[in-house]
PDB file of the backbone (N, CA, C, O) and the ligand in Angstrom, with CONECT records:
HET     ZN  A 101       1
ATOM      1  N   MET A   1       5.923 -11.332 -22.371  1.00  0.00           N
ATOM      2  CA  MET A   1       6.708 -10.177 -21.707  1.00  0.00           C
ATOM      3  C   MET A   1       6.124  -8.768 -22.178  1.00  0.00           C
ATOM      4  O   MET A   1       5.736  -8.641 -23.339  1.00  0.00           O
ATOM      5  N   ALA A   2       6.072  -7.858 -21.395  1.00  0.00           N
ATOM      6  CA  ALA A   2       5.480  -6.496 -21.819  1.00  0.00           C
ATOM      7  C   ALA A   2       6.531  -5.767 -22.657  1.00  0.00           C
ATOM      8  O   ALA A   2       7.733  -5.847 -22.401  1.00  0.00           O
ATOM      9  N   ASP A   3       6.024  -5.045 -23.678  1.00  0.00           N
ATOM     10  CA  ASP A   3       6.771  -4.351 -24.607  1.00  0.00           C
ATOM     11  C   ASP A   3       7.301  -3.113 -23.723  1.00  0.00           C
ATOM     12  O   ASP A   3       6.486  -2.268 -23.354  1.00  0.00           O
ATOM     13  N   THR A   4       8.616  -3.005 -23.394  1.00  0.00           N
ATOM     14  CA  THR A   4       9.163  -1.853 -22.513  1.00  0.00           C
ATOM     15  C   THR A   4       9.603  -0.804 -23.335  1.00  0.00           C
ATOM     16  O   THR A   4       9.932   0.257 -22.804  1.00  0.00           O
ATOM     17  N   THR A   5       9.663  -0.953 -24.648  1.00  0.00           N
ATOM     18  CA  THR A   5      10.198   0.313 -25.486  1.00  0.00           C
ATOM     19  C   THR A   5       9.212   1.283 -25.612  1.00  0.00           C
ATOM     20  O   THR A   5       9.666   2.381 -25.933  1.00  0.00           O
ATOM     21  N   ALA A   6       7.904   1.226 -25.450  1.00  0.00           N
ATOM     22  CA  ALA A   6       6.903   2.192 -25.427  1.00  0.00           C
ATOM     23  C   ALA A   6       6.375   2.404 -24.152  1.00  0.00           C
ATOM     24  O   ALA A   6       5.654   1.541 -23.651  1.00  0.00           O
ATOM     25  N   HIS A   7       6.621   3.370 -23.602  1.00  0.00           N
ATOM     26  CA  HIS A   7       6.023   3.784 -22.224  1.00  0.00           C
ATOM     27  C   HIS A   7       5.902   5.268 -22.047  1.00  0.00           C
ATOM     28  O   HIS A   7       6.477   6.098 -22.751  1.00  0.00           O
ATOM     29  N   LEU A   8       4.993   5.561 -20.906  1.00  0.00           N
ATOM     30  CA  LEU A   8       4.858   6.886 -20.591  1.00  0.00           C
ATOM     31  C   LEU A   8       5.673   7.242 -19.348  1.00  0.00           C
ATOM     32  O   LEU A   8       6.017   6.303 -18.630  1.00  0.00           O
ATOM     33  N   ASP A   9       5.997   8.394 -19.032  1.00  0.00           N
ATOM     34  CA  ASP A   9       6.727   8.619 -17.733  1.00  0.00           C
ATOM     35  C   ASP A   9       5.641   8.357 -16.651  1.00  0.00           C
ATOM     36  O   ASP A   9       4.463   8.078 -16.877  1.00  0.00           O
ATOM     37  N   GLY A  10       6.295   8.507 -15.321  1.00  0.00           N
ATOM     38  CA  GLY A  10       5.473   8.288 -14.119  1.00  0.00           C
ATOM     39  C   GLY A  10       4.434   9.402 -13.879  1.00  0.00           C
ATOM     40  O   GLY A  10       3.511   9.196 -13.092  1.00  0.00           O
ATOM     41  N   ASN A  11       4.544  10.490 -14.485  1.00  0.00           N
ATOM     42  CA  ASN A  11       3.728  11.592 -14.258  1.00  0.00           C
ATOM     43  C   ASN A  11       2.250  11.185 -14.588  1.00  0.00           C
ATOM     44  O   ASN A  11       1.292  11.663 -13.981  1.00  0.00           O
ATOM     45  N   CYS A  12       2.142  10.284 -15.573  1.00  0.00           N
ATOM     46  CA  CYS A  12       0.726   9.950 -16.039  1.00  0.00           C
ATOM     47  C   CYS A  12      -0.046   9.157 -14.931  1.00  0.00           C
ATOM     48  O   CYS A  12      -1.217   8.826 -15.117  1.00  0.00           O
ATOM     49  N   LEU A  13       0.590   8.872 -13.834  1.00  0.00           N
ATOM     50  CA  LEU A  13      -0.008   8.081 -12.619  1.00  0.00           C
ATOM     51  C   LEU A  13      -0.645   9.099 -11.655  1.00  0.00           C
ATOM     52  O   LEU A  13      -1.508   8.731 -10.859  1.00  0.00           O
ATOM     53  N   ALA A  14      -0.211  10.418 -11.723  1.00  0.00           N
ATOM     54  CA  ALA A  14      -0.821  11.401 -10.873  1.00  0.00           C
ATOM     55  C   ALA A  14      -2.136  11.539 -10.747  1.00  0.00           C
ATOM     56  O   ALA A  14      -2.623  11.719  -9.630  1.00  0.00           O
ATOM     57  N   GLY A  15      -2.903  11.478 -11.865  1.00  0.00           N
ATOM     58  CA  GLY A  15      -4.250  11.736 -11.854  1.00  0.00           C
ATOM     59  C   GLY A  15      -4.940  10.494 -11.221  1.00  0.00           C
ATOM     60  O   GLY A  15      -5.708  10.757 -10.295  1.00  0.00           O
ATOM     61  N   PRO A  16      -4.807   9.269 -11.541  1.00  0.00           N
ATOM     62  CA  PRO A  16      -5.318   8.112 -11.030  1.00  0.00           C
ATOM     63  C   PRO A  16      -4.995   8.023  -9.550  1.00  0.00           C
ATOM     64  O   PRO A  16      -5.861   7.842  -8.695  1.00  0.00           O
ATOM     65  N   LEU A  17      -3.725   8.157  -9.301  1.00  0.00           N
ATOM     66  CA  LEU A  17      -3.350   8.094  -7.762  1.00  0.00           C
ATOM     67  C   LEU A  17      -4.074   9.133  -6.875  1.00  0.00           C
ATOM     68  O   LEU A  17      -4.549   8.825  -5.782  1.00  0.00           O
ATOM     69  N   SER A  18      -4.139  10.407  -7.407  1.00  0.00           N
ATOM     70  CA  SER A  18      -4.702  11.414  -6.683  1.00  0.00           C
ATOM     71  C   SER A  18      -6.318  10.972  -6.397  1.00  0.00           C
ATOM     72  O   SER A  18      -6.872  11.373  -5.374  1.00  0.00           O
ATOM     73  N   GLU A  19      -6.833  10.354  -7.104  1.00  0.00           N
ATOM     74  CA  GLU A  19      -8.269   9.870  -6.922  1.00  0.00           C
ATOM     75  C   GLU A  19      -8.235   8.946  -5.645  1.00  0.00           C
ATOM     76  O   GLU A  19      -9.005   9.051  -4.690  1.00  0.00           O
ATOM     77  N   ILE A  20      -7.166   7.977  -5.786  1.00  0.00           N
ATOM     78  CA  ILE A  20      -7.124   6.954  -4.743  1.00  0.00           C
ATOM     79  C   ILE A  20      -6.732   7.451  -3.494  1.00  0.00           C
ATOM     80  O   ILE A  20      -7.307   7.077  -2.472  1.00  0.00           O
ATOM     81  N   LEU A  21      -5.592   8.447  -3.467  1.00  0.00           N
ATOM     82  CA  LEU A  21      -5.121   8.819  -2.231  1.00  0.00           C
ATOM     83  C   LEU A  21      -5.963   9.978  -1.518  1.00  0.00           C
ATOM     84  O   LEU A  21      -5.582  10.458  -0.450  1.00  0.00           O
ATOM     85  N   SER A  22      -7.082  10.386  -2.139  1.00  0.00           N
ATOM     86  CA  SER A  22      -7.816  11.452  -1.503  1.00  0.00           C
ATOM     87  C   SER A  22      -8.994  10.994  -0.885  1.00  0.00           C
ATOM     88  O   SER A  22      -9.741  11.808  -0.341  1.00  0.00           O
ATOM     89  N   VAL A  23      -9.300   9.570  -0.903  1.00  0.00           N
ATOM     90  CA  VAL A  23     -10.615   9.097  -0.419  1.00  0.00           C
ATOM     91  C   VAL A  23     -10.291   8.614   1.017  1.00  0.00           C
ATOM     92  O   VAL A  23      -9.154   8.447   1.458  1.00  0.00           O
ATOM     93  N   GLU A  24     -11.418   8.421   1.665  1.00  0.00           N
ATOM     94  CA  GLU A  24     -11.218   7.939   3.192  1.00  0.00           C
ATOM     95  C   GLU A  24     -10.667   6.537   3.229  1.00  0.00           C
ATOM     96  O   GLU A  24     -11.286   5.596   2.733  1.00  0.00           O
ATOM     97  N   PRO A  25      -9.550   6.409   3.795  1.00  0.00           N
ATOM     98  CA  PRO A  25      -8.825   5.184   3.933  1.00  0.00           C
ATOM     99  C   PRO A  25      -9.623   4.047   4.351  1.00  0.00           C
ATOM    100  O   PRO A  25      -9.533   2.971   3.760  1.00  0.00           O
ATOM    101  N   THR A  26     -10.448   4.237   5.399  1.00  0.00           N
ATOM    102  CA  THR A  26     -11.194   3.161   6.024  1.00  0.00           C
ATOM    103  C   THR A  26     -12.296   2.696   4.949  1.00  0.00           C
ATOM    104  O   THR A  26     -12.891   1.648   5.205  1.00  0.00           O
ATOM    105  N   ALA A  27     -12.597   3.344   3.843  1.00  0.00           N
ATOM    106  CA  ALA A  27     -13.350   2.804   2.883  1.00  0.00           C
ATOM    107  C   ALA A  27     -12.731   1.828   2.062  1.00  0.00           C
ATOM    108  O   ALA A  27     -13.463   1.129   1.362  1.00  0.00           O
ATOM    109  N   ALA A  28     -11.357   1.645   2.030  1.00  0.00           N
ATOM    110  CA  ALA A  28     -10.549   0.570   1.230  1.00  0.00           C
ATOM    111  C   ALA A  28     -11.033  -0.735   1.578  1.00  0.00           C
ATOM    112  O   ALA A  28     -11.343  -1.071   2.721  1.00  0.00           O
ATOM    113  N   TRP A  29     -11.089  -1.494   0.507  1.00  0.00           N
ATOM    114  CA  TRP A  29     -11.271  -3.008   0.484  1.00  0.00           C
ATOM    115  C   TRP A  29      -9.946  -3.667  -0.174  1.00  0.00           C
ATOM    116  O   TRP A  29      -9.449  -3.354  -1.256  1.00  0.00           O
ATOM    117  N   TRP A  30      -9.489  -4.661   0.742  1.00  0.00           N
ATOM    118  CA  TRP A  30      -8.251  -5.424   0.266  1.00  0.00           C
ATOM    119  C   TRP A  30      -8.594  -6.785  -0.117  1.00  0.00           C
ATOM    120  O   TRP A  30      -9.690  -7.261   0.180  1.00  0.00           O
ATOM    121  N   ARG A  31      -7.658  -7.473  -0.800  1.00  0.00           N
ATOM    122  CA  ARG A  31      -7.824  -8.847  -1.189  1.00  0.00           C
ATOM    123  C   ARG A  31      -6.397  -9.525  -1.194  1.00  0.00           C
ATOM    124  O   ARG A  31      -5.460  -9.124  -1.884  1.00  0.00           O
ATOM    125  N   CYS A  32      -6.356 -10.577  -0.357  1.00  0.00           N
ATOM    126  CA  CYS A  32      -4.976 -11.061  -0.118  1.00  0.00           C
ATOM    127  C   CYS A  32      -4.620 -12.070  -1.430  1.00  0.00           C
ATOM    128  O   CYS A  32      -5.375 -12.964  -1.811  1.00  0.00           O
ATOM    129  N   PRO A  33      -3.439 -11.773  -1.984  1.00  0.00           N
ATOM    130  CA  PRO A  33      -3.060 -12.495  -3.129  1.00  0.00           C
ATOM    131  C   PRO A  33      -2.616 -13.986  -2.871  1.00  0.00           C
ATOM    132  O   PRO A  33      -2.395 -14.829  -3.740  1.00  0.00           O
ATOM    133  N   GLN A  34      -2.533 -14.134  -1.567  1.00  0.00           N
ATOM    134  CA  GLN A  34      -1.945 -15.541  -1.214  1.00  0.00           C
ATOM    135  C   GLN A  34      -3.107 -16.392  -0.839  1.00  0.00           C
ATOM    136  O   GLN A  34      -3.081 -17.542  -1.278  1.00  0.00           O
ATOM    137  N   CYS A  35      -4.106 -16.042  -0.119  1.00  0.00           N
ATOM    138  CA  CYS A  35      -5.350 -16.873   0.337  1.00  0.00           C
ATOM    139  C   CYS A  35      -6.617 -16.471  -0.285  1.00  0.00           C
ATOM    140  O   CYS A  35      -7.635 -17.163  -0.277  1.00  0.00           O
ATOM    141  N   ALA A  36      -6.499 -15.306  -0.828  1.00  0.00           N
ATOM    142  CA  ALA A  36      -7.747 -14.804  -1.715  1.00  0.00           C
ATOM    143  C   ALA A  36      -8.857 -14.239  -0.677  1.00  0.00           C
ATOM    144  O   ALA A  36      -9.933 -13.811  -1.096  1.00  0.00           O
ATOM    145  N   ARG A  37      -8.545 -14.262   0.657  1.00  0.00           N
ATOM    146  CA  ARG A  37      -9.398 -13.660   1.616  1.00  0.00           C
ATOM    147  C   ARG A  37      -9.562 -12.178   1.315  1.00  0.00           C
ATOM    148  O   ARG A  37      -8.583 -11.518   0.968  1.00  0.00           O
ATOM    149  N   SER A  38     -10.830 -11.609   1.442  1.00  0.00           N
ATOM    150  CA  SER A  38     -10.951 -10.055   1.272  1.00  0.00           C
ATOM    151  C   SER A  38     -11.672  -9.475   2.354  1.00  0.00           C
ATOM    152  O   SER A  38     -12.262 -10.219   3.138  1.00  0.00           O
ATOM    153  N   GLY A  39     -11.698  -8.173   2.502  1.00  0.00           N
ATOM    154  CA  GLY A  39     -12.509  -7.533   3.547  1.00  0.00           C
ATOM    155  C   GLY A  39     -12.086  -6.024   3.544  1.00  0.00           C
ATOM    156  O   GLY A  39     -11.309  -5.489   2.754  1.00  0.00           O
ATOM    157  N   PRO A  40     -12.719  -5.480   4.530  1.00  0.00           N
ATOM    158  CA  PRO A  40     -12.445  -3.929   4.771  1.00  0.00           C
ATOM    159  C   PRO A  40     -10.903  -3.770   5.393  1.00  0.00           C
ATOM    160  O   PRO A  40     -10.279  -4.720   5.864  1.00  0.00           O
ATOM    161  N   LEU A  41     -10.517  -2.720   5.330  1.00  0.00           N
ATOM    162  CA  LEU A  41      -9.172  -2.323   5.977  1.00  0.00           C
ATOM    163  C   LEU A  41      -9.124  -2.582   7.342  1.00  0.00           C
ATOM    164  O   LEU A  41      -8.019  -2.875   7.799  1.00  0.00           O
ATOM    165  N   ALA A  42     -10.174  -2.535   8.171  1.00  0.00           N
ATOM    166  CA  ALA A  42     -10.269  -2.687   9.534  1.00  0.00           C
ATOM    167  C   ALA A  42     -10.004  -4.138   9.902  1.00  0.00           C
ATOM    168  O   ALA A  42      -9.479  -4.431  10.976  1.00  0.00           O
ATOM    169  N   ASP A  43     -10.402  -5.117   8.928  1.00  0.00           N
ATOM    170  CA  ASP A  43     -10.059  -6.563   9.335  1.00  0.00           C
ATOM    171  C   ASP A  43      -8.601  -6.971   9.413  1.00  0.00           C
ATOM    172  O   ASP A  43      -8.252  -7.983  10.022  1.00  0.00           O
ATOM    173  N   LEU A  44      -7.686  -6.099   8.735  1.00  0.00           N
ATOM    174  CA  LEU A  44      -6.239  -6.382   8.759  1.00  0.00           C
ATOM    175  C   LEU A  44      -5.744  -6.462  10.216  1.00  0.00           C
ATOM    176  O   LEU A  44      -6.319  -5.841  11.110  1.00  0.00           O
ATOM    177  N   HIS A  45      -4.681  -7.227  10.437  1.00  0.00           N
ATOM    178  CA  HIS A  45      -3.978  -7.290  11.766  1.00  0.00           C
ATOM    179  C   HIS A  45      -2.857  -6.401  11.579  1.00  0.00           C
ATOM    180  O   HIS A  45      -1.993  -6.635  10.735  1.00  0.00           O
ATOM    181  N   VAL A  46      -2.835  -5.238  12.448  1.00  0.00           N
ATOM    182  CA  VAL A  46      -1.632  -4.394  12.323  1.00  0.00           C
ATOM    183  C   VAL A  46      -0.829  -4.683  13.560  1.00  0.00           C
ATOM    184  O   VAL A  46      -1.375  -5.017  14.611  1.00  0.00           O
ATOM    185  N   TYR A  47       0.653  -4.535  13.411  1.00  0.00           N
ATOM    186  CA  TYR A  47       1.704  -4.613  14.240  1.00  0.00           C
ATOM    187  C   TYR A  47       2.491  -3.613  14.201  1.00  0.00           C
ATOM    188  O   TYR A  47       2.821  -3.167  13.102  1.00  0.00           O
ATOM    189  N   GLY A  48       2.978  -3.025  15.414  1.00  0.00           N
ATOM    190  CA  GLY A  48       3.929  -1.852  15.325  1.00  0.00           C
ATOM    191  C   GLY A  48       3.729  -1.295  16.727  1.00  0.00           C
ATOM    192  O   GLY A  48       3.326  -2.001  17.651  1.00  0.00           O
ATOM    193  N   PRO A  49       4.030   0.019  16.855  1.00  0.00           N
ATOM    194  CA  PRO A  49       4.188   1.018  15.810  1.00  0.00           C
ATOM    195  C   PRO A  49       5.714   1.134  15.472  1.00  0.00           C
ATOM    196  O   PRO A  49       6.032   1.933  14.591  1.00  0.00           O
ATOM    197  N   GLU A  50       6.633   0.439  16.069  1.00  0.00           N
ATOM    198  CA  GLU A  50       8.019   0.696  15.583  1.00  0.00           C
ATOM    199  C   GLU A  50       8.537  -0.532  15.155  1.00  0.00           C
ATOM    200  O   GLU A  50       8.291  -1.575  15.761  1.00  0.00           O
ATOM    201  N   PRO A  51       9.325  -0.474  14.025  1.00  0.00           N
ATOM    202  CA  PRO A  51       9.942   0.739  13.407  1.00  0.00           C
ATOM    203  C   PRO A  51       8.788   1.175  12.470  1.00  0.00           C
ATOM    204  O   PRO A  51       9.009   2.242  11.896  1.00  0.00           O
ATOM    205  N   GLY A  52       7.687   0.621  12.211  1.00  0.00           N
ATOM    206  CA  GLY A  52       6.650   1.000  11.421  1.00  0.00           C
ATOM    207  C   GLY A  52       5.406   0.174  11.620  1.00  0.00           C
ATOM    208  O   GLY A  52       5.451  -0.786  12.390  1.00  0.00           O
ATOM    209  N   LEU A  53       4.339   0.469  11.003  1.00  0.00           N
ATOM    210  CA  LEU A  53       3.164  -0.337  11.048  1.00  0.00           C
ATOM    211  C   LEU A  53       3.150  -1.452   9.877  1.00  0.00           C
ATOM    212  O   LEU A  53       3.411  -1.164   8.709  1.00  0.00           O
ATOM    213  N   THR A  54       2.850  -2.629  10.271  1.00  0.00           N
ATOM    214  CA  THR A  54       2.797  -3.667   9.303  1.00  0.00           C
ATOM    215  C   THR A  54       1.485  -4.230   9.467  1.00  0.00           C
ATOM    216  O   THR A  54       1.151  -4.711  10.549  1.00  0.00           O
ATOM    217  N   ALA A  55       0.700  -4.206   8.452  1.00  0.00           N
ATOM    218  CA  ALA A  55      -0.672  -4.919   8.266  1.00  0.00           C
ATOM    219  C   ALA A  55      -0.766  -6.204   7.639  1.00  0.00           C
ATOM    220  O   ALA A  55      -0.409  -6.329   6.467  1.00  0.00           O
ATOM    221  N   ARG A  56      -1.219  -7.195   8.315  1.00  0.00           N
ATOM    222  CA  ARG A  56      -1.196  -8.501   7.628  1.00  0.00           C
ATOM    223  C   ARG A  56      -2.360  -8.902   7.452  1.00  0.00           C
ATOM    224  O   ARG A  56      -3.300  -8.324   7.996  1.00  0.00           O
ATOM    225  N   CYS A  57      -2.545 -10.041   6.604  1.00  0.00           N
ATOM    226  CA  CYS A  57      -3.985 -10.759   6.292  1.00  0.00           C
ATOM    227  C   CYS A  57      -4.208 -11.425   7.617  1.00  0.00           C
ATOM    228  O   CYS A  57      -3.307 -11.927   8.290  1.00  0.00           O
ATOM    229  N   PRO A  58      -5.539 -11.390   7.955  1.00  0.00           N
ATOM    230  CA  PRO A  58      -5.882 -12.230   9.231  1.00  0.00           C
ATOM    231  C   PRO A  58      -6.044 -13.788   8.879  1.00  0.00           C
ATOM    232  O   PRO A  58      -6.089 -14.628   9.778  1.00  0.00           O
ATOM    233  N   GLY A  59      -6.122 -14.096   7.636  1.00  0.00           N
ATOM    234  CA  GLY A  59      -6.319 -15.477   7.294  1.00  0.00           C
ATOM    235  C   GLY A  59      -4.881 -16.169   7.221  1.00  0.00           C
ATOM    236  O   GLY A  59      -4.716 -17.294   7.694  1.00  0.00           O
ATOM    237  N   CYS A  60      -3.860 -15.465   6.619  1.00  0.00           N
ATOM    238  CA  CYS A  60      -2.709 -16.341   6.383  1.00  0.00           C
ATOM    239  C   CYS A  60      -1.364 -15.362   6.782  1.00  0.00           C
ATOM    240  O   CYS A  60      -0.249 -15.829   6.553  1.00  0.00           O
ATOM    241  N   ALA A  61      -1.477 -14.088   7.341  1.00  0.00           N
ATOM    242  CA  ALA A  61      -0.404 -13.298   7.877  1.00  0.00           C
ATOM    243  C   ALA A  61       0.357 -12.689   6.640  1.00  0.00           C
ATOM    244  O   ALA A  61       1.318 -11.953   6.866  1.00  0.00           O
ATOM    245  N   HIS A  62       0.027 -12.922   5.511  1.00  0.00           N
ATOM    246  CA  HIS A  62       0.681 -12.301   4.317  1.00  0.00           C
ATOM    247  C   HIS A  62       0.747 -10.828   4.566  1.00  0.00           C
ATOM    248  O   HIS A  62      -0.196 -10.277   5.136  1.00  0.00           O
ATOM    249  N   VAL A  63       1.800 -10.151   4.177  1.00  0.00           N
ATOM    250  CA  VAL A  63       1.982  -8.701   4.447  1.00  0.00           C
ATOM    251  C   VAL A  63       1.017  -7.984   3.384  1.00  0.00           C
ATOM    252  O   VAL A  63       1.101  -8.170   2.170  1.00  0.00           O
ATOM    253  N   ALA A  64       0.135  -7.180   3.977  1.00  0.00           N
ATOM    254  CA  ALA A  64      -0.640  -6.518   2.941  1.00  0.00           C
ATOM    255  C   ALA A  64      -0.149  -4.977   2.789  1.00  0.00           C
ATOM    256  O   ALA A  64      -0.425  -4.287   1.807  1.00  0.00           O
ATOM    257  N   LEU A  65       0.555  -4.572   3.807  1.00  0.00           N
ATOM    258  CA  LEU A  65       0.863  -3.124   3.731  1.00  0.00           C
ATOM    259  C   LEU A  65       1.946  -2.824   4.873  1.00  0.00           C
ATOM    260  O   LEU A  65       1.871  -3.352   5.982  1.00  0.00           O
ATOM    261  N   ARG A  66       2.940  -1.946   4.511  1.00  0.00           N
ATOM    262  CA  ARG A  66       3.905  -1.569   5.556  1.00  0.00           C
ATOM    263  C   ARG A  66       3.951   0.011   5.479  1.00  0.00           C
ATOM    264  O   ARG A  66       4.112   0.527   4.372  1.00  0.00           O
ATOM    265  N   LEU A  67       3.831   0.718   6.487  1.00  0.00           N
ATOM    266  CA  LEU A  67       3.841   2.080   6.462  1.00  0.00           C
ATOM    267  C   LEU A  67       4.812   2.557   7.645  1.00  0.00           C
ATOM    268  O   LEU A  67       4.680   2.229   8.824  1.00  0.00           O
ATOM    269  N   VAL A  68       5.810   3.388   7.124  1.00  0.00           N
ATOM    270  CA  VAL A  68       6.876   3.938   8.009  1.00  0.00           C
ATOM    271  C   VAL A  68       6.943   5.415   7.987  1.00  0.00           C
ATOM    272  O   VAL A  68       7.104   6.030   6.934  1.00  0.00           O
ATOM    273  N   ARG A  69       6.822   5.988   9.130  1.00  0.00           N
ATOM    274  CA  ARG A  69       6.762   7.471   9.127  1.00  0.00           C
ATOM    275  C   ARG A  69       8.174   7.958   9.508  1.00  0.00           C
ATOM    276  O   ARG A  69       8.717   7.439  10.483  1.00  0.00           O
ATOM    277  N   GLU A  70       8.781   8.881   8.836  1.00  0.00           N
ATOM    278  CA  GLU A  70      10.014   9.607   9.230  1.00  0.00           C
ATOM    279  C   GLU A  70       9.848  11.104   9.040  1.00  0.00           C
ATOM    280  O   GLU A  70       8.879  11.596   8.461  1.00  0.00           O
ATOM    281  N   GLU A  71      10.771  11.743   9.522  1.00  0.00           N
ATOM    282  CA  GLU A  71      10.809  13.305   9.660  1.00  0.00           C
ATOM    283  C   GLU A  71      10.366  13.671   8.063  1.00  0.00           C
ATOM    284  O   GLU A  71      11.087  13.384   7.107  1.00  0.00           O
ATOM    285  N   GLY A  72       9.267  14.244   7.958  1.00  0.00           N
ATOM    286  CA  GLY A  72       8.814  14.810   6.652  1.00  0.00           C
ATOM    287  C   GLY A  72       8.347  13.876   5.415  1.00  0.00           C
ATOM    288  O   GLY A  72       8.043  14.265   4.287  1.00  0.00           O
ATOM    289  N   HIS A  73       8.363  12.635   5.873  1.00  0.00           N
ATOM    290  CA  HIS A  73       7.905  11.601   4.749  1.00  0.00           C
ATOM    291  C   HIS A  73       7.259  10.438   5.451  1.00  0.00           C
ATOM    292  O   HIS A  73       7.461  10.110   6.620  1.00  0.00           O
ATOM    293  N   ILE A  74       6.511   9.897   4.645  1.00  0.00           N
ATOM    294  CA  ILE A  74       5.908   8.449   4.886  1.00  0.00           C
ATOM    295  C   ILE A  74       6.248   7.569   3.809  1.00  0.00           C
ATOM    296  O   ILE A  74       6.034   7.845   2.628  1.00  0.00           O
ATOM    297  N   TRP A  75       6.840   6.383   4.265  1.00  0.00           N
ATOM    298  CA  TRP A  75       7.099   5.383   3.158  1.00  0.00           C
ATOM    299  C   TRP A  75       5.883   4.374   3.200  1.00  0.00           C
ATOM    300  O   TRP A  75       5.445   3.942   4.267  1.00  0.00           O
ATOM    301  N   LEU A  76       5.393   4.045   2.024  1.00  0.00           N
ATOM    302  CA  LEU A  76       4.267   3.083   1.923  1.00  0.00           C
ATOM    303  C   LEU A  76       4.671   1.934   1.019  1.00  0.00           C
ATOM    304  O   LEU A  76       5.127   2.202  -0.092  1.00  0.00           O
ATOM    305  N   SER A  77       4.534   0.634   1.423  1.00  0.00           N
ATOM    306  CA  SER A  77       4.778  -0.414   0.660  1.00  0.00           C
ATOM    307  C   SER A  77       3.528  -1.237   0.703  1.00  0.00           C
ATOM    308  O   SER A  77       3.066  -1.582   1.791  1.00  0.00           O
ATOM    309  N   MET A  78       2.881  -1.612  -0.586  1.00  0.00           N
ATOM    310  CA  MET A  78       1.682  -2.387  -0.622  1.00  0.00           C
ATOM    311  C   MET A  78       2.185  -3.826  -1.020  1.00  0.00           C
ATOM    312  O   MET A  78       2.922  -3.985  -1.993  1.00  0.00           O
ATOM    313  N   GLY A  79       1.734  -4.918  -0.190  1.00  0.00           N
ATOM    314  CA  GLY A  79       2.338  -6.145  -0.537  1.00  0.00           C
ATOM    315  C   GLY A  79       3.583  -6.419   0.094  1.00  0.00           C
ATOM    316  O   GLY A  79       4.227  -5.550   0.683  1.00  0.00           O
ATOM    317  N   GLY A  80       3.962  -7.695  -0.022  1.00  0.00           N
ATOM    318  CA  GLY A  80       5.236  -8.135   0.610  1.00  0.00           C
ATOM    319  C   GLY A  80       6.554  -7.797  -0.033  1.00  0.00           C
ATOM    320  O   GLY A  80       7.588  -7.622   0.612  1.00  0.00           O
ATOM    321  N   SER A  81       6.454  -7.713  -1.380  1.00  0.00           N
ATOM    322  CA  SER A  81       7.797  -7.364  -1.887  1.00  0.00           C
ATOM    323  C   SER A  81       7.604  -6.500  -3.202  1.00  0.00           C
ATOM    324  O   SER A  81       8.173  -6.761  -4.262  1.00  0.00           O
ATOM    325  N   ALA A  82       6.766  -5.480  -3.016  1.00  0.00           N
ATOM    326  CA  ALA A  82       6.515  -4.603  -4.212  1.00  0.00           C
ATOM    327  C   ALA A  82       7.281  -3.283  -4.111  1.00  0.00           C
ATOM    328  O   ALA A  82       6.861  -2.303  -4.726  1.00  0.00           O
ATOM    329  N   GLY A  83       8.415  -3.212  -3.341  1.00  0.00           N
ATOM    330  CA  GLY A  83       8.970  -1.969  -3.221  1.00  0.00           C
ATOM    331  C   GLY A  83       8.290  -1.054  -2.362  1.00  0.00           C
ATOM    332  O   GLY A  83       7.398  -1.478  -1.627  1.00  0.00           O
ATOM    333  N   ALA A  84       8.645   0.292  -2.371  1.00  0.00           N
ATOM    334  CA  ALA A  84       7.926   1.199  -1.492  1.00  0.00           C
ATOM    335  C   ALA A  84       7.963   2.585  -2.083  1.00  0.00           C
ATOM    336  O   ALA A  84       8.915   2.992  -2.748  1.00  0.00           O
ATOM    337  N   PHE A  85       6.831   3.326  -1.798  1.00  0.00           N
ATOM    338  CA  PHE A  85       6.716   4.739  -2.112  1.00  0.00           C
ATOM    339  C   PHE A  85       6.919   5.635  -0.897  1.00  0.00           C
ATOM    340  O   PHE A  85       6.456   5.447   0.228  1.00  0.00           O
ATOM    341  N   ARG A  86       7.713   6.676  -1.324  1.00  0.00           N
ATOM    342  CA  ARG A  86       7.984   7.674  -0.217  1.00  0.00           C
ATOM    343  C   ARG A  86       7.045   8.965  -0.519  1.00  0.00           C
ATOM    344  O   ARG A  86       7.253   9.577  -1.566  1.00  0.00           O
ATOM    345  N   PHE A  87       6.087   9.371   0.302  1.00  0.00           N
ATOM    346  CA  PHE A  87       5.120  10.466   0.134  1.00  0.00           C
ATOM    347  C   PHE A  87       5.683  11.610   1.129  1.00  0.00           C
ATOM    348  O   PHE A  87       5.870  11.359   2.319  1.00  0.00           O
ATOM    349  N   PRO A  88       5.912  12.742   0.631  1.00  0.00           N
ATOM    350  CA  PRO A  88       6.163  14.006   1.517  1.00  0.00           C
ATOM    351  C   PRO A  88       4.878  14.344   2.347  1.00  0.00           C
ATOM    352  O   PRO A  88       3.751  14.346   1.851  1.00  0.00           O
ATOM    353  N   VAL A  89       5.132  14.606   3.551  1.00  0.00           N
ATOM    354  CA  VAL A  89       3.857  15.066   4.433  1.00  0.00           C
ATOM    355  C   VAL A  89       4.282  16.319   5.161  1.00  0.00           C
ATOM    356  O   VAL A  89       5.466  16.653   5.168  1.00  0.00           O
ATOM    357  N   ALA A  90       3.315  17.046   5.796  1.00  0.00           N
ATOM    358  CA  ALA A  90       3.451  18.324   6.276  1.00  0.00           C
ATOM    359  C   ALA A  90       3.863  18.026   7.725  1.00  0.00           C
ATOM    360  O   ALA A  90       4.085  18.951   8.507  1.00  0.00           O
TER     361      ALA A  90
HETATM  362 ZN    ZN A 101      -4.203 -14.238   3.199  1.00  0.00          ZN2+
END
């Protein structure tokens, strides 16, 4: 089990995340944790648009990503049960 007594606050993620979130999304490569299939973002099967977009692995239908847009925000969940992040948008 990880040592949870020594930690940094979430602000230390700002630098690495800004590098990831500022690149062209279609350049992303994904890998399915369930069937190990991998490929470019365009290979994912996307369902929606309401209540949001759900991208699934074309090999096994495992949820790769969920994206829900609401007034002033976008919720992003990577993977099937990894929680979600809410990003403010203009
Ligand atoms: Zn899969």
